[in-house]
C-alpha positions in Angstrom: 199.4 109.0 20.1 195.7 109.7 18.3 195.8 110.0 14.7 196.0 113.3 13.3 192.7 115.5 11.8 191.6 113.6 8.8 192.1 116.7 6.4 195.5 116.9 7.6 198.2 116.4 5.0 199.9 113.5 6.9 196.2 112.1 7.2 195.7 112.4 3.5 199.3 110.9 3.1 198.2 107.8 5.4 194.8 107.4 3.9 196.9 106.9 0.0 199.2 104.6 1.8 196.8 102.5 3.1 194.8 102.3 0.0 197.9 101.7 -2.2 198.8 98.9 -0.2 195.4 97.2 -0.4 195.7 97.4 -3.7 199.0 95.9 -4.5 198.6 93.4 -1.6 194.9 92.6 -3.8 196.5 92.3 -7.4 198.9 89.6 -6.2 196.4 86.7 -7.6 196.4 88.4 -11.0 200.2 87.9 -11.1 199.6 84.5 -10.2 196.7 83.6 -12.8 198.9 85.3 -15.5 201.9 83.0 -14.6 199.7 80.0 -14.6 199.2 80.7 -18.3 202.3 79.8 -18.8 202.3 76.2 -17.5 204.2 77.0 -13.9 203.5 74.6 -11.2 202.6 75.8 -7.6 206.1 74.5 -5.8 208.0 76.3 -8.3 206.1 79.7 -8.5 206.2 79.9 -4.6 210.0 79.1 -4.4 210.4 81.4 -7.3 208.7 84.0 -5.1 210.3 83.1 -1.7 213.6 83.3 -3.4 213.1 86.8 -4.9 211.7 88.1 -1.7 214.0 86.6 1.2 217.1 88.8 0.6 214.9 91.8 1.8 214.0 90.1 5.0 217.4 88.8 5.6 218.6 92.5 5.4 216.0 93.4 7.6 217.5 90.9 10.3 220.9 92.1 9.6 220.0 96.0 10.1 218.2 94.9 13.3 221.7 93.5 14.6 223.7 96.3 13.5 221.3 99.1 14.9 221.2 97.3 18.5 217.6 96.5 17.7 217.9 92.6 17.7 215.9 91.1 20.6 217.4 87.6 22.4 215.2 84.6 21.3 214.3 81.8 23.5 214.0 77.8 22.4 210.3 78.4 23.0 209.8 81.3 21.2 212.3 80.3 18.4 209.8 77.1 17.8 206.7 79.1 18.0 208.2 81.5 15.3 209.1 78.4 13.0 205.7 76.9 13.4 204.1 80.1 13.0 205.9 80.6 9.6 205.3 77.3 8.1 201.7 77.6 8.9 201.5 80.9 7.3 204.0 81.7 4.8 204.4 78.1 4.1 201.3 76.0 4.1 198.7 79.2 3.6 201.0 80.1 0.6 200.5 76.6 -0.8 196.9 75.9 -0.4 196.2 79.7 -1.6 198.1 79.1 -4.9 196.6 75.7 -5.4 193.3 77.0 -4.7 193.8 79.6 -7.3 194.0 76.8 -10.0 190.2 76.3 -9.8 188.4 79.6 -8.7 188.6 83.2 -9.8 190.7 85.8 -8.5 187.8 87.8 -6.7 186.7 84.6 -5.3 189.9 83.5 -4.0 190.1 86.8 -2.0 187.1 87.3 -0.3 187.7 83.6 1.2 191.3 84.7 2.3 189.3 88.2 4.0 187.4 85.9 5.9 190.4 85.4 8.1 189.3 88.0 11.0 186.0 85.8 11.5 188.4 82.6 11.8 190.7 84.4 14.3 187.5 85.3 16.5 186.7 81.5 16.4 189.7 80.3 17.4 189.7 82.8 20.3 186.5 81.4 21.5 187.7 78.1 21.1 191.2 78.2 22.5 191.8 81.4 24.3 188.7 81.7 26.6 187.4 84.7 24.6 183.2 85.3 24.5 181.1 85.9 21.8 178.8 88.5 21.2 175.4 88.9 19.2 176.8 91.3 16.9 179.9 89.0 16.2 177.7 86.1 15.5 175.5 88.5 13.2 178.6 89.3 11.5 180.0 85.7 11.0 176.6 84.9 9.3 176.8 88.1 7.2 180.2 87.4 6.0 179.6 83.8 5.1 176.2 84.3 3.6 177.9 86.6 1.5 180.8 83.9 0.4 177.8 81.3 -0.1 176.1 83.8 -2.2 179.4 84.2 -4.6 180.2 80.4 -4.5 176.4 80.1 -6.0 177.2 82.5 -8.8 180.2 80.9 -9.8 179.1 77.4 -10.0 179.4 77.8 -13.9 183.0 79.2 -13.8 185.7 77.1 -14.8 189.6 77.3 -15.3 189.7 74.3 -17.1 191.9 72.6 -14.4 190.8 69.2 -13.6 190.8 68.1 -9.8 192.7 65.3 -8.5 191.3 61.7 -9.3 190.6 61.2 -5.6 188.5 64.4 -5.2 184.9 64.0 -5.4 184.3 67.8 -5.7 183.8 70.0 -8.6 186.3 72.8 -9.4 184.9 75.4 -8.1 184.2 73.5 -4.6 187.6 72.0 -4.1 189.5 75.4 -4.9 187.2 77.2 -2.3 188.1 74.6 -0.1 191.8 75.0 -0.2 191.5 78.7 -0.5 189.5 78.4 3.0 192.1 75.9 4.4 194.9 78.9 3.5 192.7 81.2 5.4 192.3 79.1 8.2 196.2 78.5 8.3 196.7 82.4 8.3 194.4 83.2 11.2 196.5 80.5 13.2 199.4 82.8 12.6 197.4 85.7 13.6 195.8 84.4 16.6 198.6 83.0 18.1 201.7 85.4 17.3 200.8 88.2 19.1 202.5 87.3 22.5 205.7 86.5 20.2 205.5 89.7 18.2 205.3 91.5 21.4 208.5 90.3 22.7 210.6 90.1 19.5 209.1 92.8 17.7 207.1 92.3 14.2 209.9 93.0 12.0 212.3 90.4 13.4 209.7 88.0 14.0 208.2 88.4 10.6 211.6 87.9 9.0 212.5 85.0 10.9 209.0 83.3 9.9 209.9 84.1 6.2 213.4 82.2 6.9 211.9 79.4 8.4 209.1 79.0 5.7 211.6 79.6 2.8 213.5 76.6 4.4 210.4 74.4 4.5 209.4 75.4 0.7 213.4 74.5 -0.5 213.0 71.2 1.2 209.4 70.5 -0.5 210.5 71.3 -3.6 214.2 69.6 -3.3 212.4 66.2 -2.4 210.3 66.3 -5.9 213.7 66.0 -7.3 213.1 67.8 -10.5 215.3 71.0 -10.5 214.6 71.6 -14.2 211.5 73.1 -13.3 213.2 76.3 -12.3 213.9 76.5 -16.2 210.8 78.8 -17.0 209.5 81.4 -19.2 210.6 84.9 -18.6 207.1 86.4 -18.0 207.3 83.7 -15.2 210.0 85.0 -13.5 208.6 88.4 -14.0 205.3 87.4 -12.3 207.4 86.1 -9.5 209.2 89.0 -9.1 205.9 91.2 -8.8 204.4 89.1 -6.3 207.7 88.7 -4.2 208.1 92.8 -4.2 205.5 95.1 -5.8 202.5 92.9 -3.9 204.5 91.7 -0.5 207.2 94.0 0.1 206.3 96.9 -0.9 203.0 97.3 0.2 203.8 95.8 3.7 206.0 98.9 4.0 203.3 101.0 2.8 201.0 99.4 5.4 203.3 99.9 8.3 203.8 103.5 7.4 199.9 104.1 7.0 199.5 102.6 10.2 202.2 105.0 12.0 200.1 108.2 10.5 196.2 107.1 10.9 196.2 104.4 13.1 195.6 100.7 12.5 191.8 100.7 13.0 191.3 103.2 9.9 194.1 101.3 7.8 192.4 98.1 8.3 188.8 99.9 7.5 190.8 101.1 4.4 192.4 97.6 3.8 188.9 95.8 3.1 188.6 97.8 -0.4 191.2 95.3 -1.8 188.4 92.8 -2.9 186.9 95.5 -4.8 190.3 96.1 -6.5 190.4 92.4 -7.3 187.1 92.4 -8.8 187.8 94.9 -11.0 191.4 93.7 -12.4 190.2 90.1 -12.6 187.6 91.4 -15.1 189.8 93.9 -16.8 192.8 91.7 -16.9 191.7 88.0 -16.8 188.0 88.4 -18.1 186.5 86.7 -15.1 182.8 87.5 -14.6 181.8 90.8 -12.8 178.1 90.7 -12.1 175.6 92.3 -9.8 175.7 89.2 -7.7 179.2 89.9 -7.2 178.6 92.9 -6.0 176.2 92.2 -3.8 177.9 89.5 -2.3 181.4 91.5 -2.0 178.9 94.4 -0.2 177.9 91.9 2.5 181.3 90.5 3.1 183.1 93.8 3.6 180.4 95.3 5.7 180.1 92.4 8.0 184.2 92.5 8.1 183.8 96.4 8.7 181.5 95.7 11.6 184.0 93.4 13.2 186.7 95.9 13.0 184.5 98.3 15.6 186.1 99.5 18.6 183.7 97.2 20.7 185.0 94.0 19.3 188.5 92.3 20.1 191.4 94.5 18.6 192.0 93.0 15.0 195.2 91.7 13.6 197.2 94.8 12.7 196.9 95.0 8.7 200.4 94.8 8.0 200.4 91.1 8.7 198.5 90.5 5.4 200.6 88.2 3.4 198.8 85.8 1.6 
């Protein structure tokens, strides 16, 4: 079914839903940065976020069973779902939050937004897909924009020292961690399509979230310090905001937008996210907001928009954004 005319009420509603979802996804880093001001560590914050979001995904599974929409899960699909859940909701989230300790929120969001380029490269390397000259040009533009912002942020510092065994400055180490997060998420996107077609997006996402939550709980338990769960009340508030305001609610809005205006238009609107992050980070966190940041962002977003053109391999659904 083709999207409705752009001047129809449904189209306007879909546009607003997609724009709102992109904005909510993109302010996640702001809440995390604010929580860090209270001294919360990465593992504790991830556990709190998962614990607060998990009831929603359990409810999805119960509703699917009650509504007769539950799909049987084979052993192979179960293993793939667990592996991809660990790759995205556990590893990607962990690396992302670690990276945010060292770099600005806008730099983090732009690195995360490189994941479509990584999905393309994984397709070339492992899925037998071919590269076109325009794709290569888009990749060069996207990474050129990242290098521009990396150069611009050389004097930026969060004051958090890097581990003793890391021989990199804070910005370089944070960028590397965040790039690892984007790579982990791209693995999830590149290899989840077949299982999603079998199980459905809601069942797959909920099962993957359950696997990741179990891994996070085990990770936290092995560290053996449960007293870390005693945090100032604002930390719980920020964790709740990340879990629901920046994860659950925008995922529902994004799904509704895709239904109304299509995945291509929704994905294009989603590229406005880094702009929201840049403005919010400047206003709320006092992070740098310069013409060079805007230039680098424009180059990156322009390159990603070209990758979403119909002649390119089909992009991952925008509703998969979770980090």
